[in-house]
KEGU-348869 format. One record per residue (C-alpha): residue in one letter; x, y, z. Coordinates in nm, 3 decimals. Example, Ala and Ser with C-alpha at 12.3 -4.5 7.8 and 13.67 -1.06 7.14 Angstrom:
// KEGU-348869
<atom><residuo>a</residuo><xx>1.230</xx><yy>-0.450</yy><zz>0.780</zz></atom>
<atom><residuo>s</residuo><xx>1.367</xx><yy>-0.106</yy><zz>0.714</zz></atom>
//
This chain:
// KEGU-348869
<atom><residuo>m</residuo><xx>0.000</xx><yy>0.000</yy><zz>0.000</zz></atom>
<atom><residuo>h</residuo><xx>0.285</xx><yy>0.235</yy><zz>0.087</zz></atom>
<atom><residuo>r</residuo><xx>0.448</xx><yy>0.166</yy><zz>-0.251</zz></atom>
<atom><residuo>i</residuo><xx>0.123</xx><yy>0.243</yy><zz>-0.436</zz></atom>
<atom><residuo>v</residuo><xx>0.080</xx><yy>0.573</yy><zz>-0.253</zz></atom>
<atom><residuo>s</residuo><xx>0.443</xx><yy>0.663</yy><zz>-0.318</zz></atom>
<atom><residuo>s</residuo><xx>0.408</xx><yy>0.582</yy><zz>-0.688</zz></atom>
<atom><residuo>v</residuo><xx>0.092</xx><yy>0.791</yy><zz>-0.722</zz></atom>
<atom><residuo>l</residuo><xx>0.260</xx><yy>1.079</yy><zz>-0.541</zz></atom>
<atom><residuo>s</residuo><xx>0.565</xx><yy>1.056</yy><zz>-0.766</zz></atom>
<atom><residuo>i</residuo><xx>0.346</xx><yy>1.063</yy><zz>-1.079</zz></atom>
<atom><residuo>f</residuo><xx>0.160</xx><yy>1.365</yy><zz>-0.942</zz></atom>
<atom><residuo>i</residuo><xx>0.484</xx><yy>1.553</yy><zz>-0.873</zz></atom>
<atom><residuo>v</residuo><xx>0.628</xx><yy>1.474</yy><zz>-1.216</zz></atom>
<atom><residuo>t</residuo><xx>0.302</xx><yy>1.577</yy><zz>-1.383</zz></atom>
<atom><residuo>l</residuo><xx>0.295</xx><yy>1.897</yy><zz>-1.183</zz></atom>
<atom><residuo>f</residuo><xx>0.637</xx><yy>1.997</yy><zz>-1.305</zz></atom>
<atom><residuo>l</residuo><xx>0.555</xx><yy>1.902</yy><zz>-1.663</zz></atom>
<atom><residuo>v</residuo><xx>0.253</xx><yy>2.135</yy><zz>-1.672</zz></atom>
<atom><residuo>p</residuo><xx>0.376</xx><yy>2.472</yy><zz>-1.807</zz></atom>
<atom><residuo>a</residuo><xx>0.339</xx><yy>2.752</yy><zz>-1.553</zz></atom>
<atom><residuo>y</residuo><xx>0.378</xx><yy>3.066</yy><zz>-1.759</zz></atom>
<atom><residuo>a</residuo><xx>0.497</xx><yy>3.371</yy><zz>-1.573</zz></atom>
<atom><residuo>a</residuo><xx>0.613</xx><yy>3.607</yy><zz>-1.846</zz></atom>
<atom><residuo>s</residuo><xx>0.435</xx><yy>3.941</yy><zz>-1.865</zz></atom>
<atom><residuo>i</residuo><xx>0.424</xx><yy>4.260</yy><zz>-2.069</zz></atom>
<atom><residuo>s</residuo><xx>0.339</xx><yy>4.592</yy><zz>-1.911</zz></atom>
<atom><residuo>g</residuo><xx>0.361</xx><yy>4.957</yy><zz>-1.997</zz></atom>
<atom><residuo>v</residuo><xx>0.207</xx><yy>5.302</yy><zz>-1.997</zz></atom>
<atom><residuo>v</residuo><xx>0.001</xx><yy>5.474</yy><zz>-2.265</zz></atom>
<atom><residuo>k</residuo><xx>0.032</xx><yy>5.852</yy><zz>-2.300</zz></atom>
<atom><residuo>y</residuo><xx>-0.104</xx><yy>6.135</yy><zz>-2.512</zz></atom>
<atom><residuo>e</residuo><xx>0.102</xx><yy>6.415</yy><zz>-2.662</zz></atom>
<atom><residuo>g</residuo><xx>-0.008</xx><yy>6.738</yy><zz>-2.826</zz></atom>
<atom><residuo>a</residuo><xx>-0.292</xx><yy>6.983</yy><zz>-2.784</zz></atom>
<atom><residuo>v</residuo><xx>-0.587</xx><yy>6.845</yy><zz>-2.589</zz></atom>
<atom><residuo>p</residuo><xx>-0.917</xx><yy>6.891</yy><zz>-2.773</zz></atom>
<atom><residuo>k</residuo><xx>-1.211</xx><yy>7.048</yy><zz>-2.596</zz></atom>
<atom><residuo>f</residuo><xx>-1.535</xx><yy>6.853</yy><zz>-2.577</zz></atom>
<atom><residuo>k</residuo><xx>-1.885</xx><yy>6.991</yy><zz>-2.544</zz></atom>
<atom><residuo>e</residuo><xx>-2.069</xx><yy>6.929</yy><zz>-2.221</zz></atom>
<atom><residuo>i</residuo><xx>-2.326</xx><yy>6.651</yy><zz>-2.238</zz></atom>
<atom><residuo>k</residuo><xx>-2.677</xx><yy>6.789</yy><zz>-2.188</zz></atom>
<atom><residuo>m</residuo><xx>-2.899</xx><yy>6.545</yy><zz>-2.001</zz></atom>
<atom><residuo>d</residuo><xx>-3.195</xx><yy>6.777</yy><zz>-1.951</zz></atom>
<atom><residuo>a</residuo><xx>-3.425</xx><yy>6.551</yy><zz>-2.155</zz></atom>
<atom><residuo>d</residuo><xx>-3.415</xx><yy>6.290</yy><zz>-1.877</zz></atom>
<atom><residuo>p</residuo><xx>-3.428</xx><yy>6.442</yy><zz>-1.525</zz></atom>
<atom><residuo>l</residuo><xx>-3.338</xx><yy>6.105</yy><zz>-1.372</zz></atom>
<atom><residuo>c</residuo><xx>-3.005</xx><yy>6.120</yy><zz>-1.558</zz></atom>
<atom><residuo>l</residuo><xx>-2.945</xx><yy>6.482</yy><zz>-1.472</zz></atom>
<atom><residuo>e</residuo><xx>-3.004</xx><yy>6.446</yy><zz>-1.098</zz></atom>
<atom><residuo>k</residuo><xx>-2.730</xx><yy>6.183</yy><zz>-1.065</zz></atom>
<atom><residuo>h</residuo><xx>-2.453</xx><yy>6.429</yy><zz>-1.155</zz></atom>
<atom><residuo>k</residuo><xx>-2.344</xx><yy>6.721</yy><zz>-0.939</zz></atom>
<atom><residuo>e</residuo><xx>-2.085</xx><yy>6.838</yy><zz>-1.192</zz></atom>
<atom><residuo>s</residuo><xx>-2.075</xx><yy>6.882</yy><zz>-1.568</zz></atom>
<atom><residuo>v</residuo><xx>-2.038</xx><yy>6.562</yy><zz>-1.770</zz></atom>
<atom><residuo>f</residuo><xx>-1.826</xx><yy>6.534</yy><zz>-2.084</zz></atom>
<atom><residuo>p</residuo><xx>-1.775</xx><yy>6.254</yy><zz>-2.341</zz></atom>
<atom><residuo>q</residuo><xx>-1.535</xx><yy>5.977</yy><zz>-2.243</zz></atom>
<atom><residuo>t</residuo><xx>-1.358</xx><yy>5.996</yy><zz>-2.578</zz></atom>
<atom><residuo>l</residuo><xx>-1.027</xx><yy>6.119</yy><zz>-2.434</zz></atom>
<atom><residuo>i</residuo><xx>-0.972</xx><yy>6.079</yy><zz>-2.060</zz></atom>
<atom><residuo>l</residuo><xx>-0.628</xx><yy>6.194</yy><zz>-1.943</zz></atom>
<atom><residuo>g</residuo><xx>-0.453</xx><yy>6.158</yy><zz>-1.610</zz></atom>
<atom><residuo>e</residuo><xx>-0.151</xx><yy>6.326</yy><zz>-1.458</zz></atom>
<atom><residuo>g</residuo><xx>0.126</xx><yy>6.356</yy><zz>-1.715</zz></atom>
<atom><residuo>d</residuo><xx>-0.126</xx><yy>6.302</yy><zz>-1.997</zz></atom>
<atom><residuo>t</residuo><xx>-0.162</xx><yy>5.930</yy><zz>-1.933</zz></atom>
<atom><residuo>m</residuo><xx>-0.455</xx><yy>5.783</yy><zz>-2.126</zz></atom>
<atom><residuo>a</residuo><xx>-0.751</xx><yy>5.584</yy><zz>-2.002</zz></atom>
<atom><residuo>n</residuo><xx>-0.972</xx><yy>5.361</yy><zz>-2.220</zz></atom>
<atom><residuo>v</residuo><xx>-0.697</xx><yy>5.226</yy><zz>-2.444</zz></atom>
<atom><residuo>f</residuo><xx>-0.742</xx><yy>4.858</yy><zz>-2.532</zz></atom>
<atom><residuo>v</residuo><xx>-0.407</xx><yy>4.675</yy><zz>-2.538</zz></atom>
<atom><residuo>y</residuo><xx>-0.388</xx><yy>4.315</yy><zz>-2.652</zz></atom>
<atom><residuo>v</residuo><xx>-0.174</xx><yy>4.044</yy><zz>-2.808</zz></atom>
<atom><residuo>k</residuo><xx>-0.255</xx><yy>4.058</yy><zz>-3.177</zz></atom>
<atom><residuo>g</residuo><xx>-0.003</xx><yy>3.805</yy><zz>-3.305</zz></atom>
<atom><residuo>g</residuo><xx>0.235</xx><yy>3.535</yy><zz>-3.186</zz></atom>
<atom><residuo>l</residuo><xx>0.005</xx><yy>3.317</yy><zz>-2.975</zz></atom>
<atom><residuo>a</residuo><xx>-0.028</xx><yy>2.945</yy><zz>-3.032</zz></atom>
<atom><residuo>n</residuo><xx>-0.334</xx><yy>2.848</yy><zz>-3.231</zz></atom>
<atom><residuo>k</residuo><xx>-0.527</xx><yy>2.671</yy><zz>-2.956</zz></atom>
<atom><residuo>p</residuo><xx>-0.856</xx><yy>2.713</yy><zz>-2.771</zz></atom>
<atom><residuo>y</residuo><xx>-0.864</xx><yy>2.911</yy><zz>-2.446</zz></atom>
<atom><residuo>t</residuo><xx>-1.118</xx><yy>2.856</yy><zz>-2.172</zz></atom>
<atom><residuo>a</residuo><xx>-1.336</xx><yy>3.155</yy><zz>-2.098</zz></atom>
<atom><residuo>p</residuo><xx>-1.385</xx><yy>3.265</yy><zz>-1.736</zz></atom>
<atom><residuo>t</residuo><xx>-1.721</xx><yy>3.189</yy><zz>-1.580</zz></atom>
<atom><residuo>d</residuo><xx>-1.716</xx><yy>3.520</yy><zz>-1.391</zz></atom>
<atom><residuo>p</residuo><xx>-1.900</xx><yy>3.783</yy><zz>-1.594</zz></atom>
<atom><residuo>v</residuo><xx>-1.771</xx><yy>4.111</yy><zz>-1.728</zz></atom>
<atom><residuo>v</residuo><xx>-1.998</xx><yy>4.380</yy><zz>-1.586</zz></atom>
<atom><residuo>l</residuo><xx>-2.126</xx><yy>4.671</yy><zz>-1.797</zz></atom>
<atom><residuo>g</residuo><xx>-2.297</xx><yy>4.932</yy><zz>-1.583</zz></atom>
<atom><residuo>q</residuo><xx>-2.522</xx><yy>5.222</yy><zz>-1.681</zz></atom>
<atom><residuo>q</residuo><xx>-2.486</xx><yy>5.436</yy><zz>-1.373</zz></atom>
<atom><residuo>g</residuo><xx>-2.585</xx><yy>5.797</yy><zz>-1.422</zz></atom>
<atom><residuo>c</residuo><xx>-2.681</xx><yy>5.734</yy><zz>-1.784</zz></atom>
<atom><residuo>m</residuo><xx>-2.319</xx><yy>5.666</yy><zz>-1.874</zz></atom>
<atom><residuo>y</residuo><xx>-2.163</xx><yy>5.331</yy><zz>-1.962</zz></atom>
<atom><residuo>d</residuo><xx>-1.899</xx><yy>5.199</yy><zz>-1.724</zz></atom>
<atom><residuo>p</residuo><xx>-1.654</xx><yy>5.082</yy><zz>-1.841</zz></atom>
<atom><residuo>h</residuo><xx>-1.632</xx><yy>5.286</yy><zz>-2.159</zz></atom>
<atom><residuo>v</residuo><xx>-1.402</xx><yy>5.026</yy><zz>-2.321</zz></atom>
<atom><residuo>f</residuo><xx>-1.394</xx><yy>4.659</yy><zz>-2.228</zz></atom>
<atom><residuo>g</residuo><xx>-1.304</xx><yy>4.311</yy><zz>-2.348</zz></atom>
<atom><residuo>v</residuo><xx>-1.493</xx><yy>3.988</yy><zz>-2.298</zz></atom>
<atom><residuo>m</residuo><xx>-1.394</xx><yy>3.640</yy><zz>-2.409</zz></atom>
<atom><residuo>v</residuo><xx>-1.598</xx><yy>3.420</yy><zz>-2.639</zz></atom>
<atom><residuo>g</residuo><xx>-1.843</xx><yy>3.233</yy><zz>-2.418</zz></atom>
<atom><residuo>q</residuo><xx>-1.791</xx><yy>3.458</yy><zz>-2.115</zz></atom>
<atom><residuo>p</residuo><xx>-2.106</xx><yy>3.615</yy><zz>-1.966</zz></atom>
<atom><residuo>l</residuo><xx>-2.158</xx><yy>3.987</yy><zz>-2.004</zz></atom>
<atom><residuo>k</residuo><xx>-2.373</xx><yy>4.119</yy><zz>-1.718</zz></atom>
<atom><residuo>i</residuo><xx>-2.550</xx><yy>4.444</yy><zz>-1.804</zz></atom>
<atom><residuo>l</residuo><xx>-2.678</xx><yy>4.647</yy><zz>-1.510</zz></atom>
<atom><residuo>n</residuo><xx>-2.936</xx><yy>4.924</yy><zz>-1.495</zz></atom>
<atom><residuo>p</residuo><xx>-2.941</xx><yy>5.089</yy><zz>-1.151</zz></atom>
<atom><residuo>d</residuo><xx>-3.067</xx><yy>5.423</yy><zz>-1.284</zz></atom>
<atom><residuo>g</residuo><xx>-3.442</xx><yy>5.374</yy><zz>-1.238</zz></atom>
<atom><residuo>t</residuo><xx>-3.505</xx><yy>5.492</yy><zz>-1.594</zz></atom>
<atom><residuo>l</residuo><xx>-3.541</xx><yy>5.331</yy><zz>-1.935</zz></atom>
<atom><residuo>h</residuo><xx>-3.221</xx><yy>5.232</yy><zz>-2.114</zz></atom>
<atom><residuo>n</residuo><xx>-3.194</xx><yy>5.064</yy><zz>-2.451</zz></atom>
<atom><residuo>v</residuo><xx>-2.875</xx><yy>4.861</yy><zz>-2.488</zz></atom>
<atom><residuo>h</residuo><xx>-2.793</xx><yy>4.843</yy><zz>-2.858</zz></atom>
<atom><residuo>a</residuo><xx>-2.491</xx><yy>4.623</yy><zz>-2.940</zz></atom>
<atom><residuo>m</residuo><xx>-2.389</xx><yy>4.712</yy><zz>-3.293</zz></atom>
<atom><residuo>s</residuo><xx>-2.196</xx><yy>4.394</yy><zz>-3.364</zz></atom>
<atom><residuo>k</residuo><xx>-2.144</xx><yy>4.259</yy><zz>-3.715</zz></atom>
<atom><residuo>v</residuo><xx>-1.996</xx><yy>3.911</yy><zz>-3.666</zz></atom>
<atom><residuo>n</residuo><xx>-2.209</xx><yy>3.827</yy><zz>-3.363</zz></atom>
<atom><residuo>p</residuo><xx>-2.586</xx><yy>3.883</yy><zz>-3.381</zz></atom>
<atom><residuo>e</residuo><xx>-2.674</xx><yy>4.246</yy><zz>-3.321</zz></atom>
<atom><residuo>f</residuo><xx>-2.913</xx><yy>4.300</yy><zz>-3.032</zz></atom>
<atom><residuo>n</residuo><xx>-3.128</xx><yy>4.585</yy><zz>-2.911</zz></atom>
<atom><residuo>l</residuo><xx>-3.228</xx><yy>4.524</yy><zz>-2.551</zz></atom>
<atom><residuo>a</residuo><xx>-3.485</xx><yy>4.739</yy><zz>-2.374</zz></atom>
<atom><residuo>m</residuo><xx>-3.415</xx><yy>4.775</yy><zz>-2.002</zz></atom>
<atom><residuo>p</residuo><xx>-3.702</xx><yy>4.956</yy><zz>-1.828</zz></atom>
<atom><residuo>k</residuo><xx>-3.650</xx><yy>5.073</yy><zz>-1.471</zz></atom>
<atom><residuo>f</residuo><xx>-3.775</xx><yy>4.742</yy><zz>-1.332</zz></atom>
<atom><residuo>r</residuo><xx>-3.524</xx><yy>4.540</yy><zz>-1.538</zz></atom>
<atom><residuo>t</residuo><xx>-3.202</xx><yy>4.595</yy><zz>-1.347</zz></atom>
<atom><residuo>e</residuo><xx>-2.993</xx><yy>4.312</yy><zz>-1.492</zz></atom>
<atom><residuo>a</residuo><xx>-2.947</xx><yy>4.118</yy><zz>-1.815</zz></atom>
<atom><residuo>i</residuo><xx>-2.696</xx><yy>3.856</yy><zz>-1.934</zz></atom>
<atom><residuo>k</residuo><xx>-2.556</xx><yy>3.824</yy><zz>-2.285</zz></atom>
<atom><residuo>v</residuo><xx>-2.295</xx><yy>3.586</yy><zz>-2.431</zz></atom>
<atom><residuo>f</residuo><xx>-2.103</xx><yy>3.624</yy><zz>-2.757</zz></atom>
<atom><residuo>d</residuo><xx>-2.018</xx><yy>3.314</yy><zz>-2.957</zz></atom>
<atom><residuo>k</residuo><xx>-1.755</xx><yy>3.447</yy><zz>-3.200</zz></atom>
<atom><residuo>p</residuo><xx>-1.447</xx><yy>3.668</yy><zz>-3.179</zz></atom>
<atom><residuo>e</residuo><xx>-1.515</xx><yy>4.022</yy><zz>-3.296</zz></atom>
<atom><residuo>f</residuo><xx>-1.287</xx><yy>4.321</yy><zz>-3.260</zz></atom>
<atom><residuo>m</residuo><xx>-1.430</xx><yy>4.652</yy><zz>-3.139</zz></atom>
<atom><residuo>f</residuo><xx>-1.792</xx><yy>4.738</yy><zz>-3.195</zz></atom>
<atom><residuo>a</residuo><xx>-2.006</xx><yy>5.002</yy><zz>-3.027</zz></atom>
<atom><residuo>f</residuo><xx>-2.271</xx><yy>4.976</yy><zz>-2.759</zz></atom>
<atom><residuo>k</residuo><xx>-2.522</xx><yy>5.261</yy><zz>-2.773</zz></atom>
<atom><residuo>c</residuo><xx>-2.840</xx><yy>5.364</yy><zz>-2.596</zz></atom>
<atom><residuo>d</residuo><xx>-3.116</xx><yy>5.465</yy><zz>-2.835</zz></atom>
<atom><residuo>v</residuo><xx>-3.288</xx><yy>5.654</yy><zz>-2.552</zz></atom>
<atom><residuo>h</residuo><xx>-2.982</xx><yy>5.853</yy><zz>-2.442</zz></atom>
<atom><residuo>p</residuo><xx>-2.774</xx><yy>5.915</yy><zz>-2.757</zz></atom>
<atom><residuo>w</residuo><xx>-2.465</xx><yy>6.033</yy><zz>-2.569</zz></atom>
<atom><residuo>m</residuo><xx>-2.418</xx><yy>5.688</yy><zz>-2.417</zz></atom>
<atom><residuo>v</residuo><xx>-2.144</xx><yy>5.497</yy><zz>-2.602</zz></atom>
<atom><residuo>a</residuo><xx>-1.917</xx><yy>5.209</yy><zz>-2.504</zz></atom>
<atom><residuo>w</residuo><xx>-1.675</xx><yy>4.994</yy><zz>-2.705</zz></atom>
<atom><residuo>a</residuo><xx>-1.639</xx><yy>4.617</yy><zz>-2.675</zz></atom>
<atom><residuo>s</residuo><xx>-1.409</xx><yy>4.352</yy><zz>-2.816</zz></atom>
<atom><residuo>v</residuo><xx>-1.491</xx><yy>3.981</yy><zz>-2.805</zz></atom>
<atom><residuo>m</residuo><xx>-1.162</xx><yy>3.797</yy><zz>-2.771</zz></atom>
<atom><residuo>s</residuo><xx>-1.060</xx><yy>3.437</yy><zz>-2.838</zz></atom>
<atom><residuo>h</residuo><xx>-0.783</xx><yy>3.456</yy><zz>-2.574</zz></atom>
<atom><residuo>p</residuo><xx>-0.731</xx><yy>3.622</yy><zz>-2.233</zz></atom>
<atom><residuo>y</residuo><xx>-0.427</xx><yy>3.833</yy><zz>-2.321</zz></atom>
<atom><residuo>f</residuo><xx>-0.571</xx><yy>4.183</yy><zz>-2.318</zz></atom>
<atom><residuo>a</residuo><xx>-0.610</xx><yy>4.480</yy><zz>-2.087</zz></atom>
<atom><residuo>v</residuo><xx>-0.773</xx><yy>4.824</yy><zz>-2.076</zz></atom>
<atom><residuo>t</residuo><xx>-0.588</xx><yy>5.122</yy><zz>-1.933</zz></atom>
<atom><residuo>k</residuo><xx>-0.723</xx><yy>5.323</yy><zz>-1.641</zz></atom>
<atom><residuo>i</residuo><xx>-0.656</xx><yy>5.693</yy><zz>-1.589</zz></atom>
<atom><residuo>d</residuo><xx>-0.293</xx><yy>5.621</yy><zz>-1.494</zz></atom>
<atom><residuo>g</residuo><xx>-0.239</xx><yy>5.480</yy><zz>-1.844</zz></atom>
<atom><residuo>k</residuo><xx>-0.096</xx><yy>5.152</yy><zz>-1.714</zz></atom>
<atom><residuo>f</residuo><xx>-0.159</xx><yy>4.804</yy><zz>-1.849</zz></atom>
<atom><residuo>t</residuo><xx>-0.028</xx><yy>4.455</yy><zz>-1.774</zz></atom>
<atom><residuo>i</residuo><xx>-0.073</xx><yy>4.134</yy><zz>-1.969</zz></atom>
<atom><residuo>d</residuo><xx>0.023</xx><yy>3.838</yy><zz>-1.751</zz></atom>
<atom><residuo>n</residuo><xx>0.083</xx><yy>3.463</yy><zz>-1.781</zz></atom>
<atom><residuo>l</residuo><xx>0.231</xx><yy>3.466</yy><zz>-2.129</zz></atom>
<atom><residuo>p</residuo><xx>0.433</xx><yy>3.172</yy><zz>-2.261</zz></atom>
<atom><residuo>p</residuo><xx>0.780</xx><yy>3.258</yy><zz>-2.393</zz></atom>
<atom><residuo>g</residuo><xx>0.773</xx><yy>3.400</yy><zz>-2.743</zz></atom>
<atom><residuo>t</residuo><xx>0.767</xx><yy>3.703</yy><zz>-2.968</zz></atom>
<atom><residuo>y</residuo><xx>0.438</xx><yy>3.889</yy><zz>-2.979</zz></atom>
<atom><residuo>e</residuo><xx>0.279</xx><yy>4.169</yy><zz>-3.172</zz></atom>
<atom><residuo>i</residuo><xx>0.116</xx><yy>4.402</yy><zz>-2.920</zz></atom>
<atom><residuo>e</residuo><xx>-0.148</xx><yy>4.645</yy><zz>-3.039</zz></atom>
<atom><residuo>a</residuo><xx>-0.294</xx><yy>4.945</yy><zz>-2.856</zz></atom>
<atom><residuo>w</residuo><xx>-0.632</xx><yy>5.069</yy><zz>-2.982</zz></atom>
<atom><residuo>h</residuo><xx>-0.807</xx><yy>5.400</yy><zz>-2.920</zz></atom>
<atom><residuo>e</residuo><xx>-1.153</xx><yy>5.485</yy><zz>-3.053</zz></atom>
<atom><residuo>k</residuo><xx>-1.046</xx><yy>5.812</yy><zz>-3.219</zz></atom>
<atom><residuo>l</residuo><xx>-0.667</xx><yy>5.807</yy><zz>-3.237</zz></atom>
<atom><residuo>g</residuo><xx>-0.626</xx><yy>5.474</yy><zz>-3.412</zz></atom>
<atom><residuo>i</residuo><xx>-0.374</xx><yy>5.202</yy><zz>-3.331</zz></atom>
<atom><residuo>k</residuo><xx>-0.010</xx><yy>5.164</yy><zz>-3.228</zz></atom>
<atom><residuo>t</residuo><xx>0.184</xx><yy>4.840</yy><zz>-3.254</zz></atom>
<atom><residuo>s</residuo><xx>0.505</xx><yy>4.701</yy><zz>-3.111</zz></atom>
<atom><residuo>s</residuo><xx>0.692</xx><yy>4.371</yy><zz>-3.125</zz></atom>
<atom><residuo>v</residuo><xx>0.803</xx><yy>4.229</yy><zz>-2.792</zz></atom>
<atom><residuo>t</residuo><xx>0.997</xx><yy>3.913</yy><zz>-2.707</zz></atom>
<atom><residuo>v</residuo><xx>0.966</xx><yy>3.756</yy><zz>-2.362</zz></atom>
<atom><residuo>a</residuo><xx>1.153</xx><yy>3.465</yy><zz>-2.213</zz></atom>
<atom><residuo>d</residuo><xx>1.009</xx><yy>3.238</yy><zz>-1.945</zz></atom>
<atom><residuo>t</residuo><xx>0.931</xx><yy>3.438</yy><zz>-1.625</zz></atom>
<atom><residuo>q</residuo><xx>1.058</xx><yy>3.758</yy><zz>-1.793</zz></atom>
<atom><residuo>m</residuo><xx>0.881</xx><yy>4.092</yy><zz>-1.751</zz></atom>
<atom><residuo>q</residuo><xx>0.908</xx><yy>4.322</yy><zz>-2.051</zz></atom>
<atom><residuo>t</residuo><xx>0.800</xx><yy>4.683</yy><zz>-2.084</zz></atom>
<atom><residuo>v</residuo><xx>0.651</xx><yy>4.853</yy><zz>-2.388</zz></atom>
<atom><residuo>d</residuo><xx>0.501</xx><yy>5.202</yy><zz>-2.386</zz></atom>
<atom><residuo>f</residuo><xx>0.273</xx><yy>5.367</yy><zz>-2.641</zz></atom>
<atom><residuo>t</residuo><xx>0.219</xx><yy>5.734</yy><zz>-2.726</zz></atom>
<atom><residuo>f</residuo><xx>-0.080</xx><yy>5.864</yy><zz>-2.916</zz></atom>
<atom><residuo>s</residuo><xx>-0.118</xx><yy>6.207</yy><zz>-3.068</zz></atom>
<atom><residuo>k</residuo><xx>-0.382</xx><yy>6.402</yy><zz>-3.252</zz></atom>
<atom><residuo>p</residuo><xx>-0.360</xx><yy>6.340</yy><zz>-3.629</zz></atom>
<atom><residuo>s</residuo><xx>-0.183</xx><yy>6.621</yy><zz>-3.811</zz></atom>
<atom><residuo>s</residuo><xx>-0.486</xx><yy>6.682</yy><zz>-4.034</zz></atom>
<atom><residuo>e</residuo><xx>-0.685</xx><yy>6.781</yy><zz>-3.726</zz></atom>
<atom><residuo>k</residuo><xx>-0.425</xx><yy>7.005</yy><zz>-3.562</zz></atom>
//
């Protein structure tokens, strides 16, 4: 009996060490350079329930900058270099809120098969319009009594808009990913993509108005590499 237990334990230990434990990561900071455009204040007077939730003026989330002109709402992901294999989607949902008649987050990623939980805490009518092309487009009415809905996307699809047909200033951007190697920057502009196997990857940073930036990065096992991106206003608009 002791020999059997020892053999099973030995097989378990060998198997454990044979399973790849990837620890490489890529991180960086996204910044903006140049003149900062001015955006018009969003007028919510048409819906008093939206208006009463804001004590200060509200502006579009198109370009959100932090200290040192770091950029929020930039989607950074591995575009090329990954092995062609299936990845298991998390069972925990990505949450899309509609607090104060604004989408939160403004930019997000969800994996194929992962639940998207849409919340409506506002006590007013929202109309969640996913303008997808590869996945079926949907137009979901969420009256004040419907505070939660779940949607799942079956196919990868890069960057499409969510809009509210009731409140036209409400816009969010979503990407349905086939793998988990993506991140969205917060106001500090930082991103980290963890648990990468060793390899050379094409990293792309996407912004809804300023386009894309790409970089090639090579990581060894357990290595942490840094790549930064800088966006600027196109010269034609300066």
